[in-house]
PyMOL commands that place a pseudoatom at each C-alpha (Angstrom):
pseudoatom trace, name=CA, resn=MET, resi=1, chain=A, elem=C, hetatm=0, pos=[25.091, 4.817, -7.478]
pseudoatom trace, name=CA, resn=ASN, resi=2, chain=A, elem=C, hetatm=0, pos=[25.663, 1.123, -6.787]
pseudoatom trace, name=CA, resn=LEU, resi=3, chain=A, elem=C, hetatm=0, pos=[22.537, -0.946, -7.345]
pseudoatom trace, name=CA, resn=ASP, resi=4, chain=A, elem=C, hetatm=0, pos=[22.374, -4.724, -7.484]
pseudoatom trace, name=CA, resn=SER, resi=5, chain=A, elem=C, hetatm=0, pos=[22.874, -5.916, -11.070]
pseudoatom trace, name=CA, resn=SER, resi=6, chain=A, elem=C, hetatm=0, pos=[19.409, -7.521, -11.012]
pseudoatom trace, name=CA, resn=VAL, resi=7, chain=A, elem=C, hetatm=0, pos=[17.704, -4.123, -10.529]
pseudoatom trace, name=CA, resn=PHE, resi=8, chain=A, elem=C, hetatm=0, pos=[16.197, -2.678, -13.715]
pseudoatom trace, name=CA, resn=VAL, resi=9, chain=A, elem=C, hetatm=0, pos=[15.799, 1.101, -14.035]
pseudoatom trace, name=CA, resn=HIS, resi=10, chain=A, elem=C, hetatm=0, pos=[14.279, 2.275, -17.322]
pseudoatom trace, name=CA, resn=GLU, resi=11, chain=A, elem=C, hetatm=0, pos=[16.458, 4.834, -19.123]
pseudoatom trace, name=CA, resn=LYS, resi=12, chain=A, elem=C, hetatm=0, pos=[13.625, 7.388, -18.856]
pseudoatom trace, name=CA, resn=ALA, resi=13, chain=A, elem=C, hetatm=0, pos=[13.171, 6.944, -15.083]
pseudoatom trace, name=CA, resn=ILE, resi=14, chain=A, elem=C, hetatm=0, pos=[14.939, 9.082, -12.475]
pseudoatom trace, name=CA, resn=CYS, resi=15, chain=A, elem=C, hetatm=0, pos=[16.220, 6.945, -9.610]
pseudoatom trace, name=CA, resn=GLU, resi=16, chain=A, elem=C, hetatm=0, pos=[18.161, 8.917, -6.984]
pseudoatom trace, name=CA, resn=SER, resi=17, chain=A, elem=C, hetatm=0, pos=[18.049, 6.254, -4.252]
pseudoatom trace, name=CA, resn=ASP, resi=18, chain=A, elem=C, hetatm=0, pos=[20.678, 3.577, -3.789]
pseudoatom trace, name=CA, resn=GLN, resi=19, chain=A, elem=C, hetatm=0, pos=[18.482, 1.559, -1.403]
pseudoatom trace, name=CA, resn=ILE, resi=20, chain=A, elem=C, hetatm=0, pos=[16.744, -0.615, -4.004]
pseudoatom trace, name=CA, resn=GLY, resi=21, chain=A, elem=C, hetatm=0, pos=[16.403, -4.368, -3.406]
pseudoatom trace, name=CA, resn=ALA, resi=22, chain=A, elem=C, hetatm=0, pos=[17.376, -7.103, -5.845]
pseudoatom trace, name=CA, resn=ASP, resi=23, chain=A, elem=C, hetatm=0, pos=[15.085, -7.967, -8.770]
pseudoatom trace, name=CA, resn=THR, resi=24, chain=A, elem=C, hetatm=0, pos=[13.144, -4.698, -8.525]
pseudoatom trace, name=CA, resn=ARG, resi=25, chain=A, elem=C, hetatm=0, pos=[11.968, -3.031, -11.753]
pseudoatom trace, name=CA, resn=ILE, resi=26, chain=A, elem=C, hetatm=0, pos=[11.450, 0.719, -12.136]
pseudoatom trace, name=CA, resn=TRP, resi=27, chain=A, elem=C, hetatm=0, pos=[9.707, 1.791, -15.330]
pseudoatom trace, name=CA, resn=ALA, resi=28, chain=A, elem=C, hetatm=0, pos=[9.661, 4.938, -17.495]
pseudoatom trace, name=CA, resn=PHE, resi=29, chain=A, elem=C, hetatm=0, pos=[9.009, 8.429, -16.154]
pseudoatom trace, name=CA, resn=SER, resi=30, chain=A, elem=C, hetatm=0, pos=[9.037, 7.343, -12.518]
pseudoatom trace, name=CA, resn=HIS, resi=31, chain=A, elem=C, hetatm=0, pos=[10.923, 9.496, -10.025]
pseudoatom trace, name=CA, resn=ILE, resi=32, chain=A, elem=C, hetatm=0, pos=[12.496, 7.924, -6.945]
pseudoatom trace, name=CA, resn=LEU, resi=33, chain=A, elem=C, hetatm=0, pos=[13.996, 10.556, -4.606]
pseudoatom trace, name=CA, resn=PRO, resi=34, chain=A, elem=C, hetatm=0, pos=[17.128, 10.027, -2.467]
pseudoatom trace, name=CA, resn=GLY, resi=35, chain=A, elem=C, hetatm=0, pos=[16.552, 8.069, 0.727]
pseudoatom trace, name=CA, resn=VAL, resi=36, chain=A, elem=C, hetatm=0, pos=[13.581, 6.059, -0.540]
pseudoatom trace, name=CA, resn=VAL, resi=37, chain=A, elem=C, hetatm=0, pos=[13.863, 2.419, 0.568]
pseudoatom trace, name=CA, resn=ILE, resi=38, chain=A, elem=C, hetatm=0, pos=[12.500, -0.230, -1.810]
pseudoatom trace, name=CA, resn=GLY, resi=39, chain=A, elem=C, hetatm=0, pos=[12.628, -3.951, -1.029]
pseudoatom trace, name=CA, resn=SER, resi=40, chain=A, elem=C, hetatm=0, pos=[13.372, -6.803, -3.413]
pseudoatom trace, name=CA, resn=GLY, resi=41, chain=A, elem=C, hetatm=0, pos=[11.165, -8.048, -6.225]
pseudoatom trace, name=CA, resn=CYS, resi=42, chain=A, elem=C, hetatm=0, pos=[9.102, -4.850, -6.490]
pseudoatom trace, name=CA, resn=ASN, resi=43, chain=A, elem=C, hetatm=0, pos=[7.503, -3.511, -9.668]
pseudoatom trace, name=CA, resn=ILE, resi=44, chain=A, elem=C, hetatm=0, pos=[7.328, 0.290, -9.903]
pseudoatom trace, name=CA, resn=SER, resi=45, chain=A, elem=C, hetatm=0, pos=[5.228, 1.136, -12.978]
pseudoatom trace, name=CA, resn=ASP, resi=46, chain=A, elem=C, hetatm=0, pos=[5.398, 4.232, -15.201]
pseudoatom trace, name=CA, resn=TYR, resi=47, chain=A, elem=C, hetatm=0, pos=[4.845, 7.722, -13.755]
pseudoatom trace, name=CA, resn=VAL, resi=48, chain=A, elem=C, hetatm=0, pos=[5.229, 6.706, -10.093]
pseudoatom trace, name=CA, resn=PHE, resi=49, chain=A, elem=C, hetatm=0, pos=[6.551, 9.306, -7.618]
pseudoatom trace, name=CA, resn=LEU, resi=50, chain=A, elem=C, hetatm=0, pos=[8.272, 8.170, -4.402]
pseudoatom trace, name=CA, resn=GLU, resi=51, chain=A, elem=C, hetatm=0, pos=[9.293, 10.892, -1.944]
pseudoatom trace, name=CA, resn=THR, resi=52, chain=A, elem=C, hetatm=0, pos=[12.254, 10.765, 0.440]
pseudoatom trace, name=CA, resn=GLY, resi=53, chain=A, elem=C, hetatm=0, pos=[11.231, 9.016, 3.649]
pseudoatom trace, name=CA, resn=CYS, resi=54, chain=A, elem=C, hetatm=0, pos=[8.805, 6.462, 2.218]
pseudoatom trace, name=CA, resn=ARG, resi=55, chain=A, elem=C, hetatm=0, pos=[9.526, 2.742, 2.535]
pseudoatom trace, name=CA, resn=LEU, resi=56, chain=A, elem=C, hetatm=0, pos=[8.401, -0.220, 0.434]
pseudoatom trace, name=CA, resn=GLY, resi=57, chain=A, elem=C, hetatm=0, pos=[8.724, -3.848, 1.513]
pseudoatom trace, name=CA, resn=ASN, resi=58, chain=A, elem=C, hetatm=0, pos=[9.392, -6.844, -0.718]
pseudoatom trace, name=CA, resn=ARG, resi=59, chain=A, elem=C, hetatm=0, pos=[7.266, -7.815, -3.746]
pseudoatom trace, name=CA, resn=VAL, resi=60, chain=A, elem=C, hetatm=0, pos=[5.275, -4.558, -3.714]
pseudoatom trace, name=CA, resn=VAL, resi=61, chain=A, elem=C, hetatm=0, pos=[3.464, -3.572, -6.930]
pseudoatom trace, name=CA, resn=LEU, resi=62, chain=A, elem=C, hetatm=0, pos=[2.799, 0.120, -7.627]
pseudoatom trace, name=CA, resn=LYS, resi=63, chain=A, elem=C, hetatm=0, pos=[0.798, 0.618, -10.814]
pseudoatom trace, name=CA, resn=VAL, resi=64, chain=A, elem=C, hetatm=0, pos=[0.871, 3.651, -13.142]
pseudoatom trace, name=CA, resn=GLY, resi=65, chain=A, elem=C, hetatm=0, pos=[0.682, 7.103, -11.564]
pseudoatom trace, name=CA, resn=VAL, resi=66, chain=A, elem=C, hetatm=0, pos=[0.905, 6.142, -7.879]
pseudoatom trace, name=CA, resn=GLN, resi=67, chain=A, elem=C, hetatm=0, pos=[2.184, 8.896, -5.553]
pseudoatom trace, name=CA, resn=VAL, resi=68, chain=A, elem=C, hetatm=0, pos=[3.777, 7.954, -2.215]
pseudoatom trace, name=CA, resn=TYR, resi=69, chain=A, elem=C, hetatm=0, pos=[5.032, 10.652, 0.150]
pseudoatom trace, name=CA, resn=ASP, resi=70, chain=A, elem=C, hetatm=0, pos=[7.302, 10.906, 3.212]
pseudoatom trace, name=CA, resn=ARG, resi=71, chain=A, elem=C, hetatm=0, pos=[6.270, 8.808, 6.244]
pseudoatom trace, name=CA, resn=VAL, resi=72, chain=A, elem=C, hetatm=0, pos=[4.313, 6.260, 4.217]
pseudoatom trace, name=CA, resn=GLU, resi=73, chain=A, elem=C, hetatm=0, pos=[5.306, 2.639, 4.817]
pseudoatom trace, name=CA, resn=ILE, resi=74, chain=A, elem=C, hetatm=0, pos=[4.074, -0.096, 2.482]
pseudoatom trace, name=CA, resn=GLU, resi=75, chain=A, elem=C, hetatm=0, pos=[4.805, -3.608, 3.743]
pseudoatom trace, name=CA, resn=ASP, resi=76, chain=A, elem=C, hetatm=0, pos=[5.476, -6.835, 1.807]
pseudoatom trace, name=CA, resn=GLU, resi=77, chain=A, elem=C, hetatm=0, pos=[3.221, -8.105, -0.990]
pseudoatom trace, name=CA, resn=VAL, resi=78, chain=A, elem=C, hetatm=0, pos=[0.996, -5.032, -1.211]
pseudoatom trace, name=CA, resn=PHE, resi=79, chain=A, elem=C, hetatm=0, pos=[-0.742, -4.141, -4.490]
pseudoatom trace, name=CA, resn=VAL, resi=80, chain=A, elem=C, hetatm=0, pos=[-1.432, -0.444, -5.146]
pseudoatom trace, name=CA, resn=GLY, resi=81, chain=A, elem=C, hetatm=0, pos=[-3.639, 0.250, -8.169]
pseudoatom trace, name=CA, resn=PRO, resi=82, chain=A, elem=C, hetatm=0, pos=[-3.149, 2.980, -10.782]
pseudoatom trace, name=CA, resn=GLY, resi=83, chain=A, elem=C, hetatm=0, pos=[-3.694, 6.590, -9.788]
pseudoatom trace, name=CA, resn=THR, resi=84, chain=A, elem=C, hetatm=0, pos=[-3.641, 5.924, -6.038]
pseudoatom trace, name=CA, resn=VAL, resi=85, chain=A, elem=C, hetatm=0, pos=[-2.415, 8.820, -3.879]
pseudoatom trace, name=CA, resn=PHE, resi=86, chain=A, elem=C, hetatm=0, pos=[-1.110, 8.851, -0.299]
pseudoatom trace, name=CA, resn=SER, resi=87, chain=A, elem=C, hetatm=0, pos=[-0.978, 12.090, 1.696]
pseudoatom trace, name=CA, resn=ASN, resi=88, chain=A, elem=C, hetatm=0, pos=[1.201, 12.973, 4.691]
pseudoatom trace, name=CA, resn=ASP, resi=89, chain=A, elem=C, hetatm=0, pos=[0.051, 16.432, 5.833]
pseudoatom trace, name=CA, resn=PRO, resi=90, chain=A, elem=C, hetatm=0, pos=[-3.266, 16.708, 7.722]
pseudoatom trace, name=CA, resn=ALA, resi=91, chain=A, elem=C, hetatm=0, pos=[-3.455, 20.495, 7.277]
pseudoatom trace, name=CA, resn=PRO, resi=92, chain=A, elem=C, hetatm=0, pos=[-1.590, 21.538, 4.117]
pseudoatom trace, name=CA, resn=ARG, resi=93, chain=A, elem=C, hetatm=0, pos=[-0.956, 25.272, 4.355]
pseudoatom trace, name=CA, resn=VAL, resi=94, chain=A, elem=C, hetatm=0, pos=[2.175, 26.508, 2.633]
pseudoatom trace, name=CA, resn=ALA, resi=95, chain=A, elem=C, hetatm=0, pos=[2.214, 29.939, 4.289]
pseudoatom trace, name=CA, resn=ILE, resi=96, chain=A, elem=C, hetatm=0, pos=[1.807, 28.588, 7.828]
pseudoatom trace, name=CA, resn=ARG, resi=97, chain=A, elem=C, hetatm=0, pos=[3.594, 25.258, 8.149]
pseudoatom trace, name=CA, resn=THR, resi=98, chain=A, elem=C, hetatm=0, pos=[7.279, 25.317, 7.370]
pseudoatom trace, name=CA, resn=GLU, resi=99, chain=A, elem=C, hetatm=0, pos=[8.293, 22.194, 9.315]
pseudoatom trace, name=CA, resn=GLU, resi=100, chain=A, elem=C, hetatm=0, pos=[7.529, 18.535, 8.794]
pseudoatom trace, name=CA, resn=ASN, resi=101, chain=A, elem=C, hetatm=0, pos=[6.636, 17.948, 12.470]
pseudoatom trace, name=CA, resn=GLY, resi=102, chain=A, elem=C, hetatm=0, pos=[2.891, 17.829, 11.839]
pseudoatom trace, name=CA, resn=TRP, resi=103, chain=A, elem=C, hetatm=0, pos=[3.128, 15.165, 9.135]
pseudoatom trace, name=CA, resn=LEU, resi=104, chain=A, elem=C, hetatm=0, pos=[1.457, 11.880, 10.043]
pseudoatom trace, name=CA, resn=PRO, resi=105, chain=A, elem=C, hetatm=0, pos=[2.726, 8.374, 9.248]
pseudoatom trace, name=CA, resn=THR, resi=106, chain=A, elem=C, hetatm=0, pos=[0.613, 6.013, 7.169]
pseudoatom trace, name=CA, resn=ARG, resi=107, chain=A, elem=C, hetatm=0, pos=[1.028, 2.243, 6.994]
pseudoatom trace, name=CA, resn=VAL, resi=108, chain=A, elem=C, hetatm=0, pos=[-0.234, -0.364, 4.544]
pseudoatom trace, name=CA, resn=CYS, resi=109, chain=A, elem=C, hetatm=0, pos=[0.262, -3.828, 6.022]
pseudoatom trace, name=CA, resn=LYS, resi=110, chain=A, elem=C, hetatm=0, pos=[1.268, -7.103, 4.393]
pseudoatom trace, name=CA, resn=GLY, resi=111, chain=A, elem=C, hetatm=0, pos=[-0.894, -8.443, 1.590]
pseudoatom trace, name=CA, resn=ALA, resi=112, chain=A, elem=C, hetatm=0, pos=[-3.330, -5.521, 1.397]
pseudoatom trace, name=CA, resn=SER, resi=113, chain=A, elem=C, hetatm=0, pos=[-4.725, -4.476, -1.999]
pseudoatom trace, name=CA, resn=LEU, resi=114, chain=A, elem=C, hetatm=0, pos=[-5.749, -0.986, -3.072]
pseudoatom trace, name=CA, resn=ALA, resi=115, chain=A, elem=C, hetatm=0, pos=[-7.670, -0.800, -6.351]
pseudoatom trace, name=CA, resn=ALA, resi=116, chain=A, elem=C, hetatm=0, pos=[-7.442, 2.050, -8.883]
pseudoatom trace, name=CA, resn=GLY, resi=117, chain=A, elem=C, hetatm=0, pos=[-7.831, 5.669, -7.854]
pseudoatom trace, name=CA, resn=VAL, resi=118, chain=A, elem=C, hetatm=0, pos=[-7.764, 5.249, -4.074]
pseudoatom trace, name=CA, resn=THR, resi=119, chain=A, elem=C, hetatm=0, pos=[-6.955, 8.266, -1.873]
pseudoatom trace, name=CA, resn=VAL, resi=120, chain=A, elem=C, hetatm=0, pos=[-5.357, 7.479, 1.494]
pseudoatom trace, name=CA, resn=VAL, resi=121, chain=A, elem=C, hetatm=0, pos=[-5.540, 10.320, 4.021]
pseudoatom trace, name=CA, resn=CYS, resi=122, chain=A, elem=C, hetatm=0, pos=[-2.490, 10.453, 6.295]
pseudoatom trace, name=CA, resn=GLY, resi=123, chain=A, elem=C, hetatm=0, pos=[-2.342, 8.891, 9.734]
pseudoatom trace, name=CA, resn=VAL, resi=124, chain=A, elem=C, hetatm=0, pos=[-4.205, 5.657, 8.963]
pseudoatom trace, name=CA, resn=THR, resi=125, chain=A, elem=C, hetatm=0, pos=[-3.281, 1.982, 8.935]
pseudoatom trace, name=CA, resn=ILE, resi=126, chain=A, elem=C, hetatm=0, pos=[-4.648, -0.369, 6.289]
pseudoatom trace, name=CA, resn=ASN, resi=127, chain=A, elem=C, hetatm=0, pos=[-4.221, -3.732, 7.987]
pseudoatom trace, name=CA, resn=GLU, resi=128, chain=A, elem=C, hetatm=0, pos=[-3.185, -7.146, 6.648]
pseudoatom trace, name=CA, resn=TYR, resi=129, chain=A, elem=C, hetatm=0, pos=[-5.053, -8.476, 3.614]
pseudoatom trace, name=CA, resn=ALA, resi=130, chain=A, elem=C, hetatm=0, pos=[-7.572, -5.628, 3.584]
pseudoatom trace, name=CA, resn=PHE, resi=131, chain=A, elem=C, hetatm=0, pos=[-9.079, -4.797, 0.191]
pseudoatom trace, name=CA, resn=VAL, resi=132, chain=A, elem=C, hetatm=0, pos=[-9.837, -1.158, -0.702]
pseudoatom trace, name=CA, resn=GLY, resi=133, chain=A, elem=C, hetatm=0, pos=[-12.217, -0.769, -3.657]
pseudoatom trace, name=CA, resn=ALA, resi=134, chain=A, elem=C, hetatm=0, pos=[-11.662, 1.535, -6.633]
pseudoatom trace, name=CA, resn=GLY, resi=135, chain=A, elem=C, hetatm=0, pos=[-12.031, 5.251, -5.945]
pseudoatom trace, name=CA, resn=ALA, resi=136, chain=A, elem=C, hetatm=0, pos=[-12.363, 4.848, -2.173]
pseudoatom trace, name=CA, resn=VAL, resi=137, chain=A, elem=C, hetatm=0, pos=[-11.191, 7.595, 0.187]
pseudoatom trace, name=CA, resn=VAL, resi=138, chain=A, elem=C, hetatm=0, pos=[-9.602, 6.028, 3.272]
pseudoatom trace, name=CA, resn=THR, resi=139, chain=A, elem=C, hetatm=0, pos=[-10.000, 8.384, 6.257]
pseudoatom trace, name=CA, resn=ARG, resi=140, chain=A, elem=C, hetatm=0, pos=[-9.628, 5.906, 9.143]
pseudoatom trace, name=CA, resn=ASP, resi=141, chain=A, elem=C, hetatm=0, pos=[-7.958, 2.585, 9.927]
pseudoatom trace, name=CA, resn=VAL, resi=142, chain=A, elem=C, hetatm=0, pos=[-9.056, -0.457, 7.921]
pseudoatom trace, name=CA, resn=PRO, resi=143, chain=A, elem=C, hetatm=0, pos=[-9.246, -3.769, 9.877]
pseudoatom trace, name=CA, resn=LYS, resi=144, chain=A, elem=C, hetatm=0, pos=[-7.530, -7.008, 8.797]
pseudoatom trace, name=CA, resn=HIS, resi=145, chain=A, elem=C, hetatm=0, pos=[-9.323, -8.603, 5.833]
pseudoatom trace, name=CA, resn=ALA, resi=146, chain=A, elem=C, hetatm=0, pos=[-11.913, -5.787, 5.608]
pseudoatom trace, name=CA, resn=LEU, resi=147, chain=A, elem=C, hetatm=0, pos=[-13.407, -4.994, 2.198]
pseudoatom trace, name=CA, resn=VAL, resi=148, chain=A, elem=C, hetatm=0, pos=[-14.026, -1.232, 2.093]
pseudoatom trace, name=CA, resn=VAL, resi=149, chain=A, elem=C, hetatm=0, pos=[-15.508, 1.041, -0.589]
pseudoatom trace, name=CA, resn=GLY, resi=150, chain=A, elem=C, hetatm=0, pos=[-16.791, 4.587, -1.002]
pseudoatom trace, name=CA, resn=ASN, resi=151, chain=A, elem=C, hetatm=0, pos=[-16.111, 8.120, 0.203]
pseudoatom trace, name=CA, resn=PRO, resi=152, chain=A, elem=C, hetatm=0, pos=[-15.429, 7.901, 3.047]
pseudoatom trace, name=CA, resn=ALA, resi=153, chain=A, elem=C, hetatm=0, pos=[-14.459, 4.239, 2.857]
pseudoatom trace, name=CA, resn=ARG, resi=154, chain=A, elem=C, hetatm=0, pos=[-16.752, 1.935, 4.828]
pseudoatom trace, name=CA, resn=ARG, resi=155, chain=A, elem=C, hetatm=0, pos=[-16.718, -1.815, 5.334]
pseudoatom trace, name=CA, resn=VAL, resi=156, chain=A, elem=C, hetatm=0, pos=[-19.089, -3.753, 3.074]
pseudoatom trace, name=CA, resn=GLY, resi=157, chain=A, elem=C, hetatm=0, pos=[-17.662, -7.232, 3.612]
pseudoatom trace, name=CA, resn=TRP, resi=158, chain=A, elem=C, hetatm=0, pos=[-14.540, -9.255, 4.233]
pseudoatom trace, name=CA, resn=ALA, resi=159, chain=A, elem=C, hetatm=0, pos=[-11.756, -10.472, 1.922]
pseudoatom trace, name=CA, resn=CYS, resi=160, chain=A, elem=C, hetatm=0, pos=[-9.807, -13.731, 2.027]
pseudoatom trace, name=CA, resn=VAL, resi=161, chain=A, elem=C, hetatm=0, pos=[-6.025, -13.949, 1.781]
pseudoatom trace, name=CA, resn=CYS, resi=162, chain=A, elem=C, hetatm=0, pos=[-6.609, -15.134, -1.810]
pseudoatom trace, name=CA, resn=GLY, resi=163, chain=A, elem=C, hetatm=0, pos=[-8.509, -11.911, -2.624]
pseudoatom trace, name=CA, resn=GLU, resi=164, chain=A, elem=C, hetatm=0, pos=[-12.025, -13.371, -2.896]
pseudoatom trace, name=CA, resn=LYS, resi=165, chain=A, elem=C, hetatm=0, pos=[-14.952, -11.854, -1.011]
pseudoatom trace, name=CA, resn=LEU, resi=166, chain=A, elem=C, hetatm=0, pos=[-16.040, -14.053, 1.909]
pseudoatom trace, name=CA, resn=ASP, resi=167, chain=A, elem=C, hetatm=0, pos=[-19.608, -15.299, 2.224]
pseudoatom trace, name=CA, resn=GLY, resi=168, chain=A, elem=C, hetatm=0, pos=[-21.882, -14.497, 5.177]
pseudoatom trace, name=CA, resn=ASN, resi=169, chain=A, elem=C, hetatm=0, pos=[-20.371, -17.374, 7.180]
pseudoatom trace, name=CA, resn=LEU, resi=170, chain=A, elem=C, hetatm=0, pos=[-16.847, -15.972, 6.662]
pseudoatom trace, name=CA, resn=LYS, resi=171, chain=A, elem=C, hetatm=0, pos=[-15.977, -18.844, 4.320]
pseudoatom trace, name=CA, resn=CYS, resi=172, chain=A, elem=C, hetatm=0, pos=[-14.136, -18.599, 1.023]
pseudoatom trace, name=CA, resn=ARG, resi=173, chain=A, elem=C, hetatm=0, pos=[-14.414, -20.732, -2.105]
pseudoatom trace, name=CA, resn=CYS, resi=174, chain=A, elem=C, hetatm=0, pos=[-10.715, -21.545, -1.664]
pseudoatom trace, name=CA, resn=GLY, resi=175, chain=A, elem=C, hetatm=0, pos=[-11.497, -23.513, 1.519]
pseudoatom trace, name=CA, resn=ARG, resi=176, chain=A, elem=C, hetatm=0, pos=[-10.400, -21.010, 4.144]
pseudoatom trace, name=CA, resn=THR, resi=177, chain=A, elem=C, hetatm=0, pos=[-12.727, -20.099, 7.029]
pseudoatom trace, name=CA, resn=TYR, resi=178, chain=A, elem=C, hetatm=0, pos=[-12.350, -17.110, 9.336]
pseudoatom trace, name=CA, resn=SER, resi=179, chain=A, elem=C, hetatm=0, pos=[-13.773, -15.835, 12.625]
pseudoatom trace, name=CA, resn=GLU, resi=180, chain=A, elem=C, hetatm=0, pos=[-14.185, -12.239, 13.747]
pseudoatom trace, name=CA, resn=ASP, resi=181, chain=A, elem=C, hetatm=0, pos=[-11.491, -10.900, 16.061]
pseudoatom trace, name=CA, resn=VAL, resi=182, chain=A, elem=C, hetatm=0, pos=[-13.574, -8.812, 18.456]
pseudoatom trace, name=CA, resn=GLU, resi=183, chain=A, elem=C, hetatm=0, pos=[-10.566, -7.128, 20.065]
pseudoatom trace, name=CA, resn=GLY, resi=184, chain=A, elem=C, hetatm=0, pos=[-8.632, -6.408, 16.879]
pseudoatom trace, name=CA, resn=GLY, resi=185, chain=A, elem=C, hetatm=0, pos=[-11.637, -5.609, 14.716]
pseudoatom trace, name=CA, resn=GLY, resi=186, chain=A, elem=C, hetatm=0, pos=[-10.583, -7.848, 11.847]
pseudoatom trace, name=CA, resn=LEU, resi=187, chain=A, elem=C, hetatm=0, pos=[-10.618, -11.556, 11.034]
pseudoatom trace, name=CA, resn=THR, resi=188, chain=A, elem=C, hetatm=0, pos=[-8.578, -14.556, 12.163]
pseudoatom trace, name=CA, resn=LEU, resi=189, chain=A, elem=C, hetatm=0, pos=[-8.053, -17.658, 10.018]
pseudoatom trace, name=CA, resn=ILE, resi=190, chain=A, elem=C, hetatm=0, pos=[-9.525, -20.746, 11.718]
pseudoatom trace, name=CA, resn=GLU, resi=191, chain=A, elem=C, hetatm=0, pos=[-9.477, -23.323, 8.904]
pseudoatom trace, name=CA, resn=GLY, resi=192, chain=A, elem=C, hetatm=0, pos=[-7.435, -23.753, 5.736]
pseudoatom trace, name=CA, resn=GLU, resi=193, chain=A, elem=C, hetatm=0, pos=[-3.923, -23.043, 4.555]
pseudoatom trace, name=CA, resn=SER, resi=194, chain=A, elem=C, hetatm=0, pos=[-2.371, -19.902, 6.002]
pseudoatom trace, name=CA, resn=ASP, resi=195, chain=A, elem=C, hetatm=0, pos=[-0.491, -17.434, 3.828]
pseudoatom trace, name=CA, resn=GLU, resi=196, chain=A, elem=C, hetatm=0, pos=[-0.305, -14.940, 6.675]
for i in range(1, 196): cmd.bond("trace and resi %d" % i, "trace and resi %d" % (i + 1))
show_as sticks, trace
zoom trace
C-alpha cells in the first residue's frame, strides 16, 4: 500500500485503504476497510470502524468508537463525537435482504458537529454547520445551522459557524447575524465574517 509519507497509521490499527489524504492520522485499534476514501488532515481516533463505500472530506475528526458504514458521506471540517453510529439499512433483516440495493445514503455537510453518542438513521442529510446534541437520534434531515437534541432529534435553537448558540434575534457573540431561509429551512449569514 502506497500512502503519502505524511499519513500516520498506528501500528495497532488496520488500514486496508490506499485512498488516505496527506497529514491524516489513524490511531490504535481502528479498522479502515478497502475502498474507504479519507481526505487530508483528518484525525481518526481509537476504535473507529470505517466500512467500504464511506467517504470523508478534509479535516474531519472522528472521535473514539465512531462507526461509519457504506453510503455515508462526511464532508469537510465535520466533527463526530465519541460513540456516534451511522446506519445504512432501513430494514435490517439478515434472512430476507441479501443485496445492498435497499441501503440509503446519508450525508453530513461541511462544518457540522455531532456530539457524543449520536445515532444517525440512514437516508438523512445533516446540513452545513448544524449542531447535533449528545445522545440525539437523528431520524430526519437537519437544516443548516440547526441545533437539535433528543430522541427523535428536534430543533431547539440555531448554531453559529463558530459553534455558539444564537440568541433570539439570530445574533452571535462573535458578531455574526443570520436570517431564516424560508425556502431552505435553515439560516443565511447576513452580517459578519463568513467561514461558509
